[in-house]
CHARMM internal coordinates of N, CA and C (Angstrom, degrees):
IC EDIT
DIST 1 N 1 CA 1.4523
DIST 1 CA 1 C 1.5271
ANGL 1 N 1 CA 1 C 108.75
DIST 1 C 2 N 1.2954
ANGL 1 CA 1 C 2 N 116.40
DIHE 1 N 1 CA 1 C 2 N 142.71
DIST 2 N 2 CA 1.4543
ANGL 1 C 2 N 2 CA 120.18
DIHE 1 CA 1 C 2 N 2 CA -179.90
DIST 2 CA 2 C 1.5266
ANGL 2 N 2 CA 2 C 110.64
DIHE 1 C 2 N 2 CA 2 C -82.94
DIST 2 C 3 N 1.3135
ANGL 2 CA 2 C 3 N 114.25
DIHE 2 N 2 CA 2 C 3 N 166.47
DIST 3 N 3 CA 1.4698
ANGL 2 C 3 N 3 CA 119.12
DIHE 2 CA 2 C 3 N 3 CA 178.56
DIST 3 CA 3 C 1.5247
ANGL 3 N 3 CA 3 C 111.47
DIHE 2 C 3 N 3 CA 3 C -59.26
DIST 3 C 4 N 1.3304
ANGL 3 CA 3 C 4 N 116.37
DIHE 3 N 3 CA 3 C 4 N -40.62
DIST 4 N 4 CA 1.4662
ANGL 3 C 4 N 4 CA 118.85
DIHE 3 CA 3 C 4 N 4 CA -178.96
DIST 4 CA 4 C 1.5253
ANGL 4 N 4 CA 4 C 110.78
DIHE 3 C 4 N 4 CA 4 C -66.15
DIST 4 C 5 N 1.3353
ANGL 4 CA 4 C 5 N 117.32
DIHE 4 N 4 CA 4 C 5 N -38.74
DIST 5 N 5 CA 1.4626
ANGL 4 C 5 N 5 CA 120.12
DIHE 4 CA 4 C 5 N 5 CA 178.02
DIST 5 CA 5 C 1.5239
ANGL 5 N 5 CA 5 C 110.49
DIHE 4 C 5 N 5 CA 5 C -65.60
DIST 5 C 6 N 1.3216
ANGL 5 CA 5 C 6 N 116.93
DIHE 5 N 5 CA 5 C 6 N -38.30
DIST 6 N 6 CA 1.4679
ANGL 5 C 6 N 6 CA 120.51
DIHE 5 CA 5 C 6 N 6 CA 176.65
DIST 6 CA 6 C 1.5254
ANGL 6 N 6 CA 6 C 110.20
DIHE 5 C 6 N 6 CA 6 C -63.01
DIST 6 C 7 N 1.3213
ANGL 6 CA 6 C 7 N 116.27
DIHE 6 N 6 CA 6 C 7 N -43.77
DIST 7 N 7 CA 1.4630
ANGL 6 C 7 N 7 CA 120.95
DIHE 6 CA 6 C 7 N 7 CA -179.89
DIST 7 CA 7 C 1.5213
ANGL 7 N 7 CA 7 C 110.67
DIHE 6 C 7 N 7 CA 7 C -63.57
DIST 7 C 8 N 1.3310
ANGL 7 CA 7 C 8 N 116.96
DIHE 7 N 7 CA 7 C 8 N -44.53
DIST 8 N 8 CA 1.4626
ANGL 7 C 8 N 8 CA 120.35
DIHE 7 CA 7 C 8 N 8 CA 178.58
DIST 8 CA 8 C 1.5238
ANGL 8 N 8 CA 8 C 111.25
DIHE 7 C 8 N 8 CA 8 C -65.37
DIST 8 C 9 N 1.3263
ANGL 8 CA 8 C 9 N 116.36
DIHE 8 N 8 CA 8 C 9 N -37.89
DIST 9 N 9 CA 1.4645
ANGL 8 C 9 N 9 CA 120.16
DIHE 8 CA 8 C 9 N 9 CA 176.98
DIST 9 CA 9 C 1.5192
ANGL 9 N 9 CA 9 C 112.12
DIHE 8 C 9 N 9 CA 9 C -63.45
DIST 9 C 10 N 1.3313
ANGL 9 CA 9 C 10 N 116.18
DIHE 9 N 9 CA 9 C 10 N -41.73
DIST 10 N 10 CA 1.4637
ANGL 9 C 10 N 10 CA 120.45
DIHE 9 CA 9 C 10 N 10 CA 177.58
DIST 10 CA 10 C 1.5265
ANGL 10 N 10 CA 10 C 110.76
DIHE 9 C 10 N 10 CA 10 C -62.60
DIST 10 C 11 N 1.3176
ANGL 10 CA 10 C 11 N 115.76
DIHE 10 N 10 CA 10 C 11 N -42.79
DIST 11 N 11 CA 1.4623
ANGL 10 C 11 N 11 CA 120.54
DIHE 10 CA 10 C 11 N 11 CA 179.10
DIST 11 CA 11 C 1.5260
ANGL 11 N 11 CA 11 C 110.38
DIHE 10 C 11 N 11 CA 11 C -63.66
DIST 11 C 12 N 1.3244
ANGL 11 CA 11 C 12 N 116.80
DIHE 11 N 11 CA 11 C 12 N -42.12
DIST 12 N 12 CA 1.4682
ANGL 11 C 12 N 12 CA 120.73
DIHE 11 CA 11 C 12 N 12 CA 178.28
DIST 12 CA 12 C 1.5307
ANGL 12 N 12 CA 12 C 110.38
DIHE 11 C 12 N 12 CA 12 C -61.57
DIST 12 C 13 N 1.3214
ANGL 12 CA 12 C 13 N 117.34
DIHE 12 N 12 CA 12 C 13 N -40.74
DIST 13 N 13 CA 1.4669
ANGL 12 C 13 N 13 CA 120.92
DIHE 12 CA 12 C 13 N 13 CA 178.64
DIST 13 CA 13 C 1.5240
ANGL 13 N 13 CA 13 C 111.19
DIHE 12 C 13 N 13 CA 13 C -63.48
DIST 13 C 14 N 1.3266
ANGL 13 CA 13 C 14 N 116.71
DIHE 13 N 13 CA 13 C 14 N -42.87
DIST 14 N 14 CA 1.4660
ANGL 13 C 14 N 14 CA 119.95
DIHE 13 CA 13 C 14 N 14 CA 179.13
DIST 14 CA 14 C 1.5253
ANGL 14 N 14 CA 14 C 110.54
DIHE 13 C 14 N 14 CA 14 C -63.84
DIST 14 C 15 N 1.3315
ANGL 14 CA 14 C 15 N 116.25
DIHE 14 N 14 CA 14 C 15 N -41.99
DIST 15 N 15 CA 1.4639
ANGL 14 C 15 N 15 CA 119.59
DIHE 14 CA 14 C 15 N 15 CA 178.34
DIST 15 CA 15 C 1.5228
ANGL 15 N 15 CA 15 C 111.18
DIHE 14 C 15 N 15 CA 15 C -65.24
DIST 15 C 16 N 1.3243
ANGL 15 CA 15 C 16 N 117.66
DIHE 15 N 15 CA 15 C 16 N -37.42
DIST 16 N 16 CA 1.4636
ANGL 15 C 16 N 16 CA 121.04
DIHE 15 CA 15 C 16 N 16 CA 177.32
DIST 16 CA 16 C 1.5303
ANGL 16 N 16 CA 16 C 110.25
DIHE 15 C 16 N 16 CA 16 C -62.07
DIST 16 C 17 N 1.3244
ANGL 16 CA 16 C 17 N 116.86
DIHE 16 N 16 CA 16 C 17 N -38.14
DIST 17 N 17 CA 1.4607
ANGL 16 C 17 N 17 CA 120.53
DIHE 16 CA 16 C 17 N 17 CA 176.12
DIST 17 CA 17 C 1.5180
ANGL 17 N 17 CA 17 C 111.70
DIHE 16 C 17 N 17 CA 17 C -64.64
DIST 17 C 18 N 1.3161
ANGL 17 CA 17 C 18 N 116.26
DIHE 17 N 17 CA 17 C 18 N -40.44
DIST 18 N 18 CA 1.4674
ANGL 17 C 18 N 18 CA 120.64
DIHE 17 CA 17 C 18 N 18 CA 177.03
DIST 18 CA 18 C 1.5244
ANGL 18 N 18 CA 18 C 109.63
DIHE 17 C 18 N 18 CA 18 C -63.48
DIST 18 C 19 N 1.3217
ANGL 18 CA 18 C 19 N 117.02
DIHE 18 N 18 CA 18 C 19 N -40.66
DIST 19 N 19 CA 1.4616
ANGL 18 C 19 N 19 CA 120.58
DIHE 18 CA 18 C 19 N 19 CA 178.61
DIST 19 CA 19 C 1.5287
ANGL 19 N 19 CA 19 C 110.53
DIHE 18 C 19 N 19 CA 19 C -60.60
DIST 19 C 20 N 1.3212
ANGL 19 CA 19 C 20 N 117.38
DIHE 19 N 19 CA 19 C 20 N -41.10
DIST 20 N 20 CA 1.4636
ANGL 19 C 20 N 20 CA 120.12
DIHE 19 CA 19 C 20 N 20 CA 178.11
DIST 20 CA 20 C 1.5225
ANGL 20 N 20 CA 20 C 110.85
DIHE 19 C 20 N 20 CA 20 C -64.43
DIST 20 C 21 N 1.3363
ANGL 20 CA 20 C 21 N 116.79
DIHE 20 N 20 CA 20 C 21 N -39.54
DIST 21 N 21 CA 1.4645
ANGL 20 C 21 N 21 CA 119.90
DIHE 20 CA 20 C 21 N 21 CA 176.89
DIST 21 CA 21 C 1.5286
ANGL 21 N 21 CA 21 C 110.63
DIHE 20 C 21 N 21 CA 21 C -62.05
DIST 21 C 22 N 1.3286
ANGL 21 CA 21 C 22 N 116.30
DIHE 21 N 21 CA 21 C 22 N -39.47
DIST 22 N 22 CA 1.4621
ANGL 21 C 22 N 22 CA 120.75
DIHE 21 CA 21 C 22 N 22 CA 178.55
DIST 22 CA 22 C 1.5267
ANGL 22 N 22 CA 22 C 110.66
DIHE 21 C 22 N 22 CA 22 C -65.21
DIST 22 C 23 N 1.3347
ANGL 22 CA 22 C 23 N 116.73
DIHE 22 N 22 CA 22 C 23 N -39.34
DIST 23 N 23 CA 1.4627
ANGL 22 C 23 N 23 CA 120.64
DIHE 22 CA 22 C 23 N 23 CA 176.44
DIST 23 CA 23 C 1.5229
ANGL 23 N 23 CA 23 C 110.44
DIHE 22 C 23 N 23 CA 23 C -59.90
DIST 23 C 24 N 1.3221
ANGL 23 CA 23 C 24 N 116.24
DIHE 23 N 23 CA 23 C 24 N -48.32
DIST 24 N 24 CA 1.4664
ANGL 23 C 24 N 24 CA 120.83
DIHE 23 CA 23 C 24 N 24 CA -179.17
DIST 24 CA 24 C 1.5251
ANGL 24 N 24 CA 24 C 110.92
DIHE 23 C 24 N 24 CA 24 C -59.10
DIST 24 C 25 N 1.3174
ANGL 24 CA 24 C 25 N 116.53
DIHE 24 N 24 CA 24 C 25 N -45.71
DIST 25 N 25 CA 1.4580
ANGL 24 C 25 N 25 CA 120.87
DIHE 24 CA 24 C 25 N 25 CA -179.87
DIST 25 CA 25 C 1.5224
ANGL 25 N 25 CA 25 C 111.10
DIHE 24 C 25 N 25 CA 25 C -65.04
DIST 25 C 26 N 1.3277
ANGL 25 CA 25 C 26 N 115.95
DIHE 25 N 25 CA 25 C 26 N -40.41
DIST 26 N 26 CA 1.4608
ANGL 25 C 26 N 26 CA 119.78
DIHE 25 CA 25 C 26 N 26 CA 177.70
DIST 26 CA 26 C 1.5153
ANGL 26 N 26 CA 26 C 112.09
DIHE 25 C 26 N 26 CA 26 C -60.79
DIST 26 C 27 N 1.3461
ANGL 26 CA 26 C 27 N 116.51
DIHE 26 N 26 CA 26 C 27 N -41.95
DIST 27 N 27 CA 1.4626
ANGL 26 C 27 N 27 CA 120.14
DIHE 26 CA 26 C 27 N 27 CA 177.58
DIST 27 CA 27 C 1.5203
ANGL 27 N 27 CA 27 C 111.27
DIHE 26 C 27 N 27 CA 27 C -63.68
DIST 27 C 28 N 1.3166
ANGL 27 CA 27 C 28 N 117.47
DIHE 27 N 27 CA 27 C 28 N -36.95
DIST 28 N 28 CA 1.4678
ANGL 27 C 28 N 28 CA 120.40
DIHE 27 CA 27 C 28 N 28 CA 177.21
DIST 28 CA 28 C 1.5236
ANGL 28 N 28 CA 28 C 110.53
DIHE 27 C 28 N 28 CA 28 C -61.63
DIST 28 C 29 N 1.3352
ANGL 28 CA 28 C 29 N 116.46
DIHE 28 N 28 CA 28 C 29 N -43.66
DIST 29 N 29 CA 1.4629
ANGL 28 C 29 N 29 CA 119.70
DIHE 28 CA 28 C 29 N 29 CA 179.60
DIST 29 CA 29 C 1.5262
ANGL 29 N 29 CA 29 C 111.20
DIHE 28 C 29 N 29 CA 29 C -67.60
DIST 29 C 30 N 1.3300
ANGL 29 CA 29 C 30 N 117.79
DIHE 29 N 29 CA 29 C 30 N -36.42
DIST 30 N 30 CA 1.4689
ANGL 29 C 30 N 30 CA 119.95
DIHE 29 CA 29 C 30 N 30 CA 176.46
DIST 30 CA 30 C 1.5238
ANGL 30 N 30 CA 30 C 111.18
DIHE 29 C 30 N 30 CA 30 C -64.40
DIST 30 C 31 N 1.3451
ANGL 30 CA 30 C 31 N 116.12
DIHE 30 N 30 CA 30 C 31 N -43.62
DIST 31 N 31 CA 1.4663
ANGL 30 C 31 N 31 CA 119.74
DIHE 30 CA 30 C 31 N 31 CA 178.35
DIST 31 CA 31 C 1.5330
ANGL 31 N 31 CA 31 C 110.72
DIHE 30 C 31 N 31 CA 31 C -61.28
DIST 31 C 32 N 1.3261
ANGL 31 CA 31 C 32 N 115.84
DIHE 31 N 31 CA 31 C 32 N -42.34
DIST 32 N 32 CA 1.4627
ANGL 31 C 32 N 32 CA 119.33
DIHE 31 CA 31 C 32 N 32 CA -179.94
DIST 32 CA 32 C 1.5273
ANGL 32 N 32 CA 32 C 110.78
DIHE 31 C 32 N 32 CA 32 C -64.89
DIST 32 C 33 N 1.3244
ANGL 32 CA 32 C 33 N 116.63
DIHE 32 N 32 CA 32 C 33 N -40.20
DIST 33 N 33 CA 1.4646
ANGL 32 C 33 N 33 CA 119.83
DIHE 32 CA 32 C 33 N 33 CA 178.65
DIST 33 CA 33 C 1.5253
ANGL 33 N 33 CA 33 C 110.83
DIHE 32 C 33 N 33 CA 33 C -65.49
DIST 33 C 34 N 1.3368
ANGL 33 CA 33 C 34 N 116.91
DIHE 33 N 33 CA 33 C 34 N -40.14
DIST 34 N 34 CA 1.4580
ANGL 33 C 34 N 34 CA 120.82
DIHE 33 CA 33 C 34 N 34 CA 179.81
DIST 34 CA 34 C 1.5295
ANGL 34 N 34 CA 34 C 111.64
DIHE 33 C 34 N 34 CA 34 C -67.41
DIST 34 C 35 N 1.3162
ANGL 34 CA 34 C 35 N 116.00
DIHE 34 N 34 CA 34 C 35 N -27.91
DIST 35 N 35 CA 1.4651
ANGL 34 C 35 N 35 CA 120.37
DIHE 34 CA 34 C 35 N 35 CA -179.97
DIST 35 CA 35 C 1.5218
ANGL 35 N 35 CA 35 C 111.75
DIHE 34 C 35 N 35 CA 35 C -83.89
DIST 35 C 36 N 1.3270
ANGL 35 CA 35 C 36 N 116.92
DIHE 35 N 35 CA 35 C 36 N 6.46
DIST 36 N 36 CA 1.4558
ANGL 35 C 36 N 36 CA 119.96
DIHE 35 CA 35 C 36 N 36 CA 177.72
DIST 36 CA 36 C 1.5127
ANGL 36 N 36 CA 36 C 113.47
DIHE 35 C 36 N 36 CA 36 C 87.12
DIST 36 C 37 N 1.3112
ANGL 36 CA 36 C 37 N 115.64
DIHE 36 N 36 CA 36 C 37 N 24.48
DIST 37 N 37 CA 1.4590
ANGL 36 C 37 N 37 CA 119.82
DIHE 36 CA 36 C 37 N 37 CA 179.80
DIST 37 CA 37 C 1.5226
ANGL 37 N 37 CA 37 C 112.56
DIHE 36 C 37 N 37 CA 37 C -75.24
DIST 37 C 38 N 1.2710
ANGL 37 CA 37 C 38 N 114.59
DIHE 37 N 37 CA 37 C 38 N -164.05
DIST 38 N 38 CA 1.4625
ANGL 37 C 38 N 38 CA 123.21
DIHE 37 CA 37 C 38 N 38 CA -179.86
DIST 38 CA 38 C 1.5351
ANGL 38 N 38 CA 38 C 110.18
DIHE 37 C 38 N 38 CA 38 C -55.30
DIST 38 C 39 N 1.3270
ANGL 38 CA 38 C 39 N 118.32
DIHE 38 N 38 CA 38 C 39 N 131.42
DIST 39 N 39 CA 1.4660
ANGL 38 C 39 N 39 CA 120.49
DIHE 38 CA 38 C 39 N 39 CA -178.90
DIST 39 CA 39 C 1.5320
ANGL 39 N 39 CA 39 C 113.64
DIHE 38 C 39 N 39 CA 39 C -64.37
DIST 39 C 40 N 1.3039
ANGL 39 CA 39 C 40 N 117.56
DIHE 39 N 39 CA 39 C 40 N -16.37
DIST 40 N 40 CA 1.4615
ANGL 39 C 40 N 40 CA 119.56
DIHE 39 CA 39 C 40 N 40 CA 178.40
DIST 40 CA 40 C 1.5271
ANGL 40 N 40 CA 40 C 111.37
DIHE 39 C 40 N 40 CA 40 C -74.61
DIST 40 C 41 N 1.3259
ANGL 40 CA 40 C 41 N 117.15
DIHE 40 N 40 CA 40 C 41 N -11.39
DIST 41 N 41 CA 1.4700
ANGL 40 C 41 N 41 CA 120.02
DIHE 40 CA 40 C 41 N 41 CA 179.74
DIST 41 CA 41 C 1.5238
ANGL 41 N 41 CA 41 C 112.22
DIHE 40 C 41 N 41 CA 41 C -59.05
DIST 41 C 42 N 1.3266
ANGL 41 CA 41 C 42 N 116.83
DIHE 41 N 41 CA 41 C 42 N -40.24
DIST 42 N 42 CA 1.4667
ANGL 41 C 42 N 42 CA 119.21
DIHE 41 CA 41 C 42 N 42 CA 179.19
DIST 42 CA 42 C 1.5231
ANGL 42 N 42 CA 42 C 111.31
DIHE 41 C 42 N 42 CA 42 C -65.83
DIST 42 C 43 N 1.3099
ANGL 42 CA 42 C 43 N 116.96
DIHE 42 N 42 CA 42 C 43 N -37.96
DIST 43 N 43 CA 1.4648
ANGL 42 C 43 N 43 CA 120.37
DIHE 42 CA 42 C 43 N 43 CA 178.56
DIST 43 CA 43 C 1.5289
ANGL 43 N 43 CA 43 C 110.80
DIHE 42 C 43 N 43 CA 43 C -65.35
DIST 43 C 44 N 1.3205
ANGL 43 CA 43 C 44 N 115.85
DIHE 43 N 43 CA 43 C 44 N -39.92
DIST 44 N 44 CA 1.4680
ANGL 43 C 44 N 44 CA 120.05
DIHE 43 CA 43 C 44 N 44 CA 177.73
DIST 44 CA 44 C 1.5175
ANGL 44 N 44 CA 44 C 110.02
DIHE 43 C 44 N 44 CA 44 C -65.53
DIST 44 C 45 N 1.3251
ANGL 44 CA 44 C 45 N 117.21
DIHE 44 N 44 CA 44 C 45 N -41.58
DIST 45 N 45 CA 1.4605
ANGL 44 C 45 N 45 CA 120.58
DIHE 44 CA 44 C 45 N 45 CA 178.79
DIST 45 CA 45 C 1.5250
ANGL 45 N 45 CA 45 C 110.69
DIHE 44 C 45 N 45 CA 45 C -61.63
DIST 45 C 46 N 1.3271
ANGL 45 CA 45 C 46 N 117.40
DIHE 45 N 45 CA 45 C 46 N -39.91
DIST 46 N 46 CA 1.4709
ANGL 45 C 46 N 46 CA 120.51
DIHE 45 CA 45 C 46 N 46 CA 178.48
DIST 46 CA 46 C 1.5275
ANGL 46 N 46 CA 46 C 110.70
DIHE 45 C 46 N 46 CA 46 C -63.99
DIST 46 C 47 N 1.3178
ANGL 46 CA 46 C 47 N 116.82
DIHE 46 N 46 CA 46 C 47 N -40.37
DIST 47 N 47 CA 1.4707
ANGL 46 C 47 N 47 CA 120.32
DIHE 46 CA 46 C 47 N 47 CA 177.20
DIST 47 CA 47 C 1.5165
ANGL 47 N 47 CA 47 C 110.59
DIHE 46 C 47 N 47 CA 47 C -62.38
DIST 47 C 48 N 1.3304
ANGL 47 CA 47 C 48 N 116.22
DIHE 47 N 47 CA 47 C 48 N -43.82
DIST 48 N 48 CA 1.4639
ANGL 47 C 48 N 48 CA 119.99
DIHE 47 CA 47 C 48 N 48 CA 178.32
DIST 48 CA 48 C 1.5270
ANGL 48 N 48 CA 48 C 111.00
DIHE 47 C 48 N 48 CA 48 C -62.52
DIST 48 C 49 N 1.3234
ANGL 48 CA 48 C 49 N 117.41
DIHE 48 N 48 CA 48 C 49 N -40.66
DIST 49 N 49 CA 1.4629
ANGL 48 C 49 N 49 CA 120.87
DIHE 48 CA 48 C 49 N 49 CA 179.39
DIST 49 CA 49 C 1.5260
ANGL 49 N 49 CA 49 C 110.58
DIHE 48 C 49 N 49 CA 49 C -63.14
DIST 49 C 50 N 1.3142
ANGL 49 CA 49 C 50 N 116.43
DIHE 49 N 49 CA 49 C 50 N -43.25
DIST 50 N 50 CA 1.4700
ANGL 49 C 50 N 50 CA 120.43
DIHE 49 CA 49 C 50 N 50 CA 178.46
DIST 50 CA 50 C 1.5306
ANGL 50 N 50 CA 50 C 110.80
DIHE 49 C 50 N 50 CA 50 C -61.61
DIST 50 C 51 N 1.3150
ANGL 50 CA 50 C 51 N 116.35
DIHE 50 N 50 CA 50 C 51 N -45.39
DIST 51 N 51 CA 1.4668
ANGL 50 C 51 N 51 CA 120.82
DIHE 50 CA 50 C 51 N 51 CA 178.48
DIST 51 CA 51 C 1.5204
ANGL 51 N 51 CA 51 C 110.65
DIHE 50 C 51 N 51 CA 51 C -65.91
DIST 51 C 52 N 1.3255
ANGL 51 CA 51 C 52 N 117.66
DIHE 51 N 51 CA 51 C 52 N -37.76
DIST 52 N 52 CA 1.4650
ANGL 51 C 52 N 52 CA 122.29
DIHE 51 CA 51 C 52 N 52 CA 179.42
DIST 52 CA 52 C 1.5226
ANGL 52 N 52 CA 52 C 110.91
DIHE 51 C 52 N 52 CA 52 C -62.05
DIST 52 C 53 N 1.3200
ANGL 52 CA 52 C 53 N 116.05
DIHE 52 N 52 CA 52 C 53 N -41.05
DIST 53 N 53 CA 1.4678
ANGL 52 C 53 N 53 CA 120.12
DIHE 52 CA 52 C 53 N 53 CA 177.90
DIST 53 CA 53 C 1.5306
ANGL 53 N 53 CA 53 C 111.05
DIHE 52 C 53 N 53 CA 53 C -64.42
DIST 53 C 54 N 1.3158
ANGL 53 CA 53 C 54 N 116.48
DIHE 53 N 53 CA 53 C 54 N -39.27
DIST 54 N 54 CA 1.4657
ANGL 53 C 54 N 54 CA 119.86
DIHE 53 CA 53 C 54 N 54 CA 178.16
DIST 54 CA 54 C 1.5310
ANGL 54 N 54 CA 54 C 110.77
DIHE 53 C 54 N 54 CA 54 C -64.52
DIST 54 C 55 N 1.3152
ANGL 54 CA 54 C 55 N 116.86
DIHE 54 N 54 CA 54 C 55 N -40.57
DIST 55 N 55 CA 1.4653
ANGL 54 C 55 N 55 CA 120.69
DIHE 54 CA 54 C 55 N 55 CA 178.39
DIST 55 CA 55 C 1.5349
ANGL 55 N 55 CA 55 C 109.79
DIHE 54 C 55 N 55 CA 55 C -65.52
DIST 55 C 56 N 1.3325
ANGL 55 CA 55 C 56 N 117.04
DIHE 55 N 55 CA 55 C 56 N -39.92
DIST 56 N 56 CA 1.4644
ANGL 55 C 56 N 56 CA 120.35
DIHE 55 CA 55 C 56 N 56 CA 178.01
DIST 56 CA 56 C 1.5315
ANGL 56 N 56 CA 56 C 110.86
DIHE 55 C 56 N 56 CA 56 C -62.21
DIST 56 C 57 N 1.3269
ANGL 56 CA 56 C 57 N 117.33
DIHE 56 N 56 CA 56 C 57 N -38.27
DIST 57 N 57 CA 1.4677
ANGL 56 C 57 N 57 CA 120.11
DIHE 56 CA 56 C 57 N 57 CA 176.70
DIST 57 CA 57 C 1.5206
ANGL 57 N 57 CA 57 C 110.45
DIHE 56 C 57 N 57 CA 57 C -65.58
DIST 57 C 58 N 1.3235
ANGL 57 CA 57 C 58 N 116.84
DIHE 57 N 57 CA 57 C 58 N -38.10
DIST 58 N 58 CA 1.4655
ANGL 57 C 58 N 58 CA 120.09
DIHE 57 CA 57 C 58 N 58 CA 178.59
DIST 58 CA 58 C 1.5280
ANGL 58 N 58 CA 58 C 110.51
DIHE 57 C 58 N 58 CA 58 C -65.49
DIST 58 C 59 N 1.3124
ANGL 58 CA 58 C 59 N 117.26
DIHE 58 N 58 CA 58 C 59 N -41.73
DIST 59 N 59 CA 1.4694
ANGL 58 C 59 N 59 CA 120.95
DIHE 58 CA 58 C 59 N 59 CA 178.15
DIST 59 CA 59 C 1.5273
ANGL 59 N 59 CA 59 C 109.41
DIHE 58 C 59 N 59 CA 59 C -60.41
DIST 59 C 60 N 1.3187
ANGL 59 CA 59 C 60 N 116.79
DIHE 59 N 59 CA 59 C 60 N -45.88
DIST 60 N 60 CA 1.4681
ANGL 59 C 60 N 60 CA 120.53
DIHE 59 CA 59 C 60 N 60 CA 179.96
DIST 60 CA 60 C 1.5279
ANGL 60 N 60 CA 60 C 111.00
DIHE 59 C 60 N 60 CA 60 C -62.73
DIST 60 C 61 N 1.3185
ANGL 60 CA 60 C 61 N 117.00
DIHE 60 N 60 CA 60 C 61 N -38.29
DIST 61 N 61 CA 1.4668
ANGL 60 C 61 N 61 CA 120.66
DIHE 60 CA 60 C 61 N 61 CA -179.12
DIST 61 CA 61 C 1.5266
ANGL 61 N 61 CA 61 C 111.62
DIHE 60 C 61 N 61 CA 61 C -67.24
DIST 61 C 62 N 1.3160
ANGL 61 CA 61 C 62 N 117.33
DIHE 61 N 61 CA 61 C 62 N -28.05
DIST 62 N 62 CA 1.4565
ANGL 61 C 62 N 62 CA 121.35
DIHE 61 CA 61 C 62 N 62 CA -178.76
DIST 62 CA 62 C 1.5239
ANGL 62 N 62 CA 62 C 112.97
DIHE 61 C 62 N 62 CA 62 C -83.89
DIST 62 C 63 N 1.3266
ANGL 62 CA 62 C 63 N 117.22
DIHE 62 N 62 CA 62 C 63 N -14.39
DIST 63 N 63 CA 1.4582
ANGL 62 C 63 N 63 CA 120.47
DIHE 62 CA 62 C 63 N 63 CA 179.95
DIST 63 CA 63 C 1.5231
ANGL 63 N 63 CA 63 C 109.65
DIHE 62 C 63 N 63 CA 63 C -73.25
DIST 63 C 64 N 1.3170
ANGL 63 CA 63 C 64 N 117.14
DIHE 63 N 63 CA 63 C 64 N 144.06
DIST 64 N 64 CA 1.4612
ANGL 63 C 64 N 64 CA 119.39
DIHE 63 CA 63 C 64 N 64 CA 178.55
DIST 64 CA 64 C 1.5305
ANGL 64 N 64 CA 64 C 110.69
DIHE 63 C 64 N 64 CA 64 C -64.92
DIST 64 C 65 N 1.3081
ANGL 64 CA 64 C 65 N 115.25
DIHE 64 N 64 CA 64 C 65 N 141.38
DIST 65 N 65 CA 1.4558
ANGL 64 C 65 N 65 CA 121.61
DIHE 64 CA 64 C 65 N 65 CA 178.44
DIST 65 CA 65 C 1.5179
ANGL 65 N 65 CA 65 C 108.07
DIHE 64 C 65 N 65 CA 65 C -110.48
DIST 65 C 66 N 1.3283
ANGL 65 CA 65 C 66 N 118.17
DIHE 65 N 65 CA 65 C 66 N 115.21
DIST 66 N 66 CA 1.4833
ANGL 65 C 66 N 66 CA 120.18
DIHE 65 CA 65 C 66 N 66 CA -177.59
DIST 66 CA 66 C 1.5194
ANGL 66 N 66 CA 66 C 112.79
DIHE 65 C 66 N 66 CA 66 C -57.70
DIST 66 C 67 N 1.3153
ANGL 66 CA 66 C 67 N 118.12
DIHE 66 N 66 CA 66 C 67 N -27.58
DIST 67 N 67 CA 1.4600
ANGL 66 C 67 N 67 CA 121.20
DIHE 66 CA 66 C 67 N 67 CA 179.31
DIST 67 CA 67 C 1.5232
ANGL 67 N 67 CA 67 C 111.71
DIHE 66 C 67 N 67 CA 67 C -68.48
DIST 67 C 68 N 1.3251
ANGL 67 CA 67 C 68 N 117.08
DIHE 67 N 67 CA 67 C 68 N -22.71
DIST 68 N 68 CA 1.4636
ANGL 67 C 68 N 68 CA 121.21
DIHE 67 CA 67 C 68 N 68 CA -179.66
DIST 68 CA 68 C 1.5246
ANGL 68 N 68 CA 68 C 112.29
DIHE 67 C 68 N 68 CA 68 C -87.51
DIST 68 C 69 N 1.3194
ANGL 68 CA 68 C 69 N 118.57
DIHE 68 N 68 CA 68 C 69 N -6.87
DIST 69 N 69 CA 1.4563
ANGL 68 C 69 N 69 CA 122.78
DIHE 68 CA 68 C 69 N 69 CA -176.54
DIST 69 CA 69 C 1.5329
ANGL 69 N 69 CA 69 C 109.57
DIHE 68 C 69 N 69 CA 69 C -71.38
DIST 69 C 70 N 1.3354
ANGL 69 CA 69 C 70 N 117.83
DIHE 69 N 69 CA 69 C 70 N 117.78
DIST 70 N 70 CA 1.4587
ANGL 69 C 70 N 70 CA 120.54
DIHE 69 CA 69 C 70 N 70 CA -177.45
DIST 70 CA 70 C 1.5298
ANGL 70 N 70 CA 70 C 113.36
DIHE 69 C 70 N 70 CA 70 C -78.50
DIST 70 C 71 N 1.3390
ANGL 70 CA 70 C 71 N 117.89
DIHE 70 N 70 CA 70 C 71 N -11.57
DIST 71 N 71 CA 1.4562
ANGL 70 C 71 N 71 CA 120.15
DIHE 70 CA 70 C 71 N 71 CA -178.40
DIST 71 CA 71 C 1.5214
ANGL 71 N 71 CA 71 C 110.44
DIHE 70 C 71 N 71 CA 71 C -87.46
DIST 71 C 72 N 1.3340
ANGL 71 CA 71 C 72 N 117.96
DIHE 71 N 71 CA 71 C 72 N 131.54
DIST 72 N 72 CA 1.4592
ANGL 71 C 72 N 72 CA 118.97
DIHE 71 CA 71 C 72 N 72 CA 179.53
DIST 72 CA 72 C 1.5286
ANGL 72 N 72 CA 72 C 111.11
DIHE 71 C 72 N 72 CA 72 C -72.61
DIST 72 C 73 N 1.2995
ANGL 72 CA 72 C 73 N 116.07
DIHE 72 N 72 CA 72 C 73 N 155.94
DIST 73 N 73 CA 1.4724
ANGL 72 C 73 N 73 CA 121.18
DIHE 72 CA 72 C 73 N 73 CA 179.92
DIST 73 CA 73 C 1.4867
ANGL 73 N 73 CA 73 C 111.60
DIHE 72 C 73 N 73 CA 73 C -80.27
END
COOR INIT
IC SEED 1 N 1 CA 1 C
IC BUILD
């Protein structure tokens, strides 16, 4: 693996960790909303879900794509 691929892989791992943190926070807001908490909790959870999806797309974009590999097998 090249240095750039290692760097991109590290970045993807960090973003994946952030995505997990967003999932955890989103679940907390869902639990609070289900328990009759502040009605804005659902709106916050939706924002987190939208951001989580964007982070997941970024992680996927940073992963190596075998179709892009210029070296033959």
